[in-house]
N, C-alpha and C positions, 0 to 999 in steps of 0.2 A: 549685630549685620554682618561682621568681617569673620566671625568664627563659620556663621551659617554659610558663606561662600565657600570656604575651605572645605565643609562639609561636601557641600553639592558636588564639587570639582573632583574629590575623591570618588563619591560613588559612582559619579560620570565616568572615572576615568576605569573603576571595576567593571561597570557595564561594556565598557570598549572592550577590557581585557576577556572578557564573556563569549562577545559577538566574534572574536576574532579565532577561539579557541574551537567555537562550533563551525566556523569559513575553514579553519582547516582538518578539524575533525570530518565535514563533510566531505571533501577534496581528498580523503584519505579513504574513503568509500567507494572510488571511483564513480561517482554519479550515481549510484543504484537508491539510495536516499537521502537526501537532504535533511539539516536537522529541522526539530521540529518538537512537538511535546514528546516526553521519553519516560513512560513507567519502566519500572523494572524489567517488568515483560513483554514483549514485544509478543501482539495478538498471534500472528504471524506464526511465529517462531512454536508455536504452541499446538499449531494442525499436523494431521497425520499427512505423511508423502504418499503416494503411491494413485492409485485410480480414482476421480472423482464422479458424479454424476449431477448435473445439473439441472435443475426442473425449472424454468421461466413460470412464473405465476401468470395464471389464467390461458394457458398454452399447455398442451399436451408436448409438447417438445422437450427432449431430454437431452441434453450434451454431456459426451465423456470426454474426459480428457487427463491424460497422466501430467501430475504435476510433483516437481523436486522438493518444494515447501510454498509455503501460503504465498510468496508472491505471484506465483502460477493464477490465483484465484483473482488478484488484481487488472490484470490487462486481459481482462477475457476478449475482446475486439481488436488487439492488437500483440495476439501471441507470438514470441521471440523477437519483437520488438526493440532495439534498444533504445528506452526513453528515458527522461529526465522527470523523477519523482519525488513531492515534497508531500511529507506526512503534514495534515490539517490538524489533525484530533488523532487522540490516542487513550484509549484507557487501556485496562486487566483483559477486557472482553471486545474492543472493537477498535474500528481503523479507519479512518477517511486519508485516501492519498489520491492526490491531484497529478497528474502526468499527462508528459507532452511526448510526442513522436514525430521526430523533423520529419516533414514529409510526407506523413501518415495518419497524424491527426494529434487526436487528446483527449484525453476522457477523465474522470471522478468517480471513483468507485470506493463507498463504503462496506466493508465487511465487520458484520457481527458472530462471535463463535459463541454457539450456545453448547456445543462439547468438541474435543478435539478431532470430531468424526461430525459433524451437524456445525452450518453457517448460510448466514443468512447475506448476501450480495445485491446491493442496490445499483447499478451504474449508469454513466452517460454521457456522453461528450460526441466526437463524432470519426468517423473511422472512413480512409480511403474516399472523404469528402461527403458521407452521407452520414445523417445522424441517427443515433442509437439511444434510449432510455429505457431501461427493462429491470427487473428486481426477479432473484431466481435463489431457490433453494437447494445447497450446493451436500451431497452425503458423501463420506467416503464409501467406496466399493471394495479396497482390498487392495493388493496390490497391481502393479501395473505388469501388461504382457510382456513376457518375455521374447525376443525375437526367434525365431525356428531357425536359426541357422547352425 
């Protein structure tokens, strides 16, 4: 019995060290993404930068947006807002992120990559006091238009 107690204390001590390491790492990220499941490749890093066309399922609407990385496809109803994000699930081809934007609302987005140029997005939450819930298909459409100055 005494030996088991020592072993369990050692395991709990190592778990505390791991939790402390994760907390330090998330602080170093500047609050962009907090610790969560982490496969070797982040699916958002595998997506093309540039112009994306989003087609909402069940609608004829097409939204065009210029994104610098996959993270730009997560906060679709909170663009440009500084938000706290938490990765809830992650595989090599999908990610589920929950985010909160102080004073603007919150959301939960699941993105599934079919290729670096094609994604399926499901998002729901509250933006400016109004609920949203929709699914879209995103297709990379090329480079972003350059200003003509």
